[in-house]
N, C-alpha and C positions, 0 to 999 in steps of 0.2 A: 395254956400256946394262946391261945386264940385270942386272951386278953391282953398280953406282953406284946404280940406282934406289932400293933401301931408304935409302943414305946421303943422296941429296938429299932422301927424304921426311921423314926423321930431320930435317934443318936445316929445312925449312919447316915442321914442328912447331914447332923450337923458337923460330924467328923470331915465327912467329904467336902462340906463349906470351908473349913478350920484349911485342910491340906490345899483347897484352891486359893484362898487367900495368901497363903505362906508362900506357894508359887509363884503365884502372880505378883506379891512384892518381892519375892527372890529377883523376878526377872527384871523389874523396875529398878532394882538397887544394885544389880550387880555392877561388875567393872566398867566403868565410863571409856567408851571407844576414846584411842590417840588423838586427839587435837592433832590439826594438820596445819601448815602454814605453806603457804603456796610459793614455791621456787621456780623462776623461770630464766632460761639458758638458752645459749648459741651453740649449736652443733653442726658438723658437716654432715651430708648424707648417709657416709658411711655408716653412720651412729644412728639412724634413723629407726632401724627394726630394733633395735635394742631398748631405747624411750619408748617406743611405739608396745612392747611386751606387756600383757596383762600382768604375767607375774612380776615382771621388774617394777610397775606401777603399784604392786600391791605390797612389795618389798619396801619400795621409797614411802606407801602410808604408814605402813608398821615403824616406821621410823618417825613418824609424824610430818611426813612431806607429801606435798602435793605437786609432783615436778612437771612444769610445762618446757616444751622448746621449739625454737626455729631453725629452720635450715641455713645456714649461709657458707661461704667459701672461707677455708681459715684466714685468707689473707683480708678477706672485706669484714671481719668479724671486728675489727677494732673500730671502725665506722660505724658499725650497728650496734656496739652495746653503748649502753648510756642507761641513765637512770631506769628503774624496774628491771634491768639484767643483773641478776646473780652470781650468773657465773658463766664462762663462756671455755668450750672444749675446743681447740683447734687441734689439727692433727697432727704437731710437731711442737717441740719446744723452740723452735725456730720461729715459727710464726705465733708462738705464744708471746713471744716478745714483744710482739708487731700490737697486741690486744693490750698487752703491758703499758706500752709507750704513750699510746691513743687514751687510756682511762687509768694514768696515773695515780690522781687523787683519789680512785676507790680502789685501787689493788690492794688486796688484804694476805697474798700468797698464789704460788705456783705449785702443782704436784701431776706427778705421772701417775694418774686413775691405771691406763691398761696402756698397751704399745704391740704395736702389728709392725712386721717388716714389709717392705716392698716386694712385689713379685711380678714375675710375666706369664700373662695367662695365654696358652696356645694350645695346639693339639698334637697327638701324637705321632702324625705325619710330618709337622713341621720339625718338631724337637729332634727325631732322627735324621730328618735330612740335613740340620745342622748340626747335628751330633756326627755325623761322617765327615763334614769338613773341621771339626774341632770345635766349634762354635760353642757346642753345648756338649752335656755328657751327662750320664746317669750313674750318679754311685751304685755303691754294692746293695745297698738299703733301697735304693729303689728312687732317691730324691734325685731331681734334676736341678742342672748347675746350668748358667749359661754366663760366658766369659765376655764381660761388659765393655772391656778395651777393643775385643775384635769387631764389636757393634759399632761402637764409636768410628772405628776406623773405616770400617766399609760406609757407615750413613753419611761422614762428613767428607769422603773422598770425591772429586771432581771426575774421576776417573772412571767411565761407564765399566769398566771390564772388573771395576774394584767394588762397586754401589749398587750393584743388584743382587737379586735373592739369588739368580743363578752363580753369583760370584762367590757366595758364603753356603751352600749349601751343595749337596750331592743328591742326584734321584730326588728332586722335590717333589709333591704334589702338583699336578698340572697346572691347577689355577694360580698357584704361587710364582707371579712374575713382575717385573718392573724396578722400581729403586729400594733399598731397603729402609723401611721406617718401624717408628712403635709407636702406637696407640693410645695418648693420654689425655687427661683433662687437661682445660687452659691453664697455662704458666702463672699468669698474671694474677688467678684468684683462687687457686688448689693448691693447697700442701703437697698432694702426692706429686702434681708435676712439676713443682718448683722443687721436691727431692730428687724426681731423675734429673734435672740440671744439677741439684747439687752431686749428683756421684757421678754425672758424666763431666762434669767441670772438674773434680776431685780428679779423674783420671787423665785430664787433657791438660792439665796443671804441674803433672810430675808426680803424680800419685800424693797429692798434700791439696789441703783446702784452699783454695781462693783467698788469700788474705789480705791484697791492695789492689789499688786502681790499677796500677799498670798489669797485673794479673787477670784483673776482671776484663780489663780490654783486650786482652790476649787471647781470652778462652771465649768473648761473648760472639766472635763471628761465627764458631765451631756449634755455639749452643743457639744461635738462630736457626743455624742449617736442619740442627737436628729437631726444631719444633716446626721450619717449613716442610718438611719431608714429608709430615701428615698428613698435608692437604688440608687441614682443618680439625679441630679436636672435638671431644663429644663434651657433652654439660657435666656430667658426673660419673664416679666411678660406678655408682650403683647401674647406670644405664650400660656402662661398659660389661660389667661382671654378668648382669642378666643375659645379653645377648651372648656372652661366652657360654654361659650355664645352659642356656635353651638350644644351643647349637646350631643358632641363625649367626654368628658375630663372623664376616670377612675378612676379619683384622688377624695377620700372622702375628701379632705381637701385641700385647696389651699389658699396659704399666699399671696397676691398682695395690692395694693393700693385700696382703694376705689375707685379714679378716675377710673380706669380700667375698672370696674363692673358699675360706673355709664354713663360713655360715652356709654357702650354698650346699657344701659336701655334708656338712654335718645335719643337714634338713635332708639329705636323703637326694639331692639333685647335682646331677655333674653328667656331662656329656660324655657319652662313650668313650669317645677318644680324645678328652679333654686334658691338658697337663698343666702343670702349674711349675714355672722354674725359678730358681731364688738363682738373684746377682752373687756373682763370686764375689763380689764387692759391695754389703749391703748397710743401709744406713737405717736404722730402727726408727720406726716413726713413733715417738712419745705421745699419744693423746695427754694433751696435760690441761687439766682442770685450771682456769684460771679464775682465783675468789674474788668477785668483786662486793659481796656482803657477807654477812654473818651465815644467810641461809645458804649461801656457796658453797661455804664451809661445811652446812651439815650433810650435803650432798656429796661432797667430796669424800667425807667420813663414811659414809652410807656404802659409796662403790668402793671404796678400801676396806670397807669390813664385814658389812653383811655378807651371811652365807649364802642367800638367794641371789643376791645381786653380782656376787662371784662367780657363779656359775651360770647365769646368765649371760654373763659378759663371756665365760669361755664358748657357750652355747652360740653366740650371735661371733664367733671367729676371732674375739681377740685375748690377749694374753694378759690376765689381771695381774696388776701391780700386788697386790692385795692377797694372793695366793700364786706363785709361780707355777706352780703343779696343774693348774686347773684346767690348763688349755692343753696340754700332753694327755690326760685323763680322759678328756672329752674326744680326742680324735683318737687315740688308742680303743676305746670303747666303740668307735665305728669302724674301726679296722683302717684308719687312713694316717697311720704313724708314718710310712714310706711317702704319702704326699707331703704331710707336714711336717718336718722334724722337731722334735721338742727342743732339741740344742743346735743352733747354727753353727758355730765354729765347730763341733763336732764331723760336721760334713764338708768341712772345708772350705766355708764361708768367712768374710774378714769385714768387722765392721771398722767403719769409718766416720769422720766426724764432718757434720756441716759447716759451711762458713759462717762469719756473722751474719744477724737478719739482713742489716741496710745490704750487705753486699748480694746475699741472695734475693732482694726485692728487687734491686737495682738488675739482677742476671735475668730474672724472671720476665720482667717488665720488657725489656731490649728483646729476647727471646720471642716475647710475642709479639712484637712490634708495635706496640703500646707505649713505649718509653718516649719522654719527651727528648728534643736535642740536649745532650751533653749529659743524661742519666749515668751516674756512677762515674764521672771523670771522662767519657767514652765519646768521641766524636762520630 
């Protein structure tokens, strides 16, 4: 045995070396990493958290994409998109048309990748006070609904007996005083604020979209009054919702995307007395990817079909077009189905159509006070 031991050791060393070389070669000659191409886009602030998500980034990379984004108001995307921008995702199909018009030479298609209805954020005390006067109501399954025509009438009335919080509530919290208003983002840059005007102008125009210069000029003074009642708008939906979620908001009613509130609740962040109210007449906000290059098309395909991305879209409060059940599953898992109904018409809400892009642009500028004389044909 003593004579053969060195031989045995030599054999073992040779075998170990062979295994090392084999494994080492295997590592060097395994599947190559997926090559990535850089795709750059424009998004609104409400989508920033989704695109900054590590899992979403990894999912894009698994599809061969390194996606980078810049923030812009939906109405501003047309002027900001240019060479080097592969896609833009304004927050509505209406504002998407403005992007397409501004960059028509590079336009390669438009696709709804997810959507989010607009909602009102408030508190239990305010919602119940409005409910006692019939301005709001809570359905049997717990969903809060707000009646927009009654709100429009109150805000645009010149009668102090009709346009104050005391006039549209019963037993309101002591701090709820003064004229009725709804907090929004700037109407001349933000899609969500424009859709607030689209909803209110629909109601002011006899429950139909504003479709002519005459109708535009008839409702314009009321729309201007709606925005002036705010006394100044806030920069982004993210800011508005963060204030509500942290419990520091002093605004009785805040208009924003459902996705902003749902993201907070799904993350376990919600003020103890926070309430989400759905407008009885609602305008779905179709987050529309405007494709400006083949790489933009790759981003679109990933958003519509990648399983991880669909789940992350729902995680951040969006209703994915590629999987209509994902949002409902996400809120059900958090026990929040009564806050965020999966089927909006089933709880008594009525979908409405927005006006044409040019009309909504004029209406938004007039309401914001930034319109040039004669905008939309109005004096």
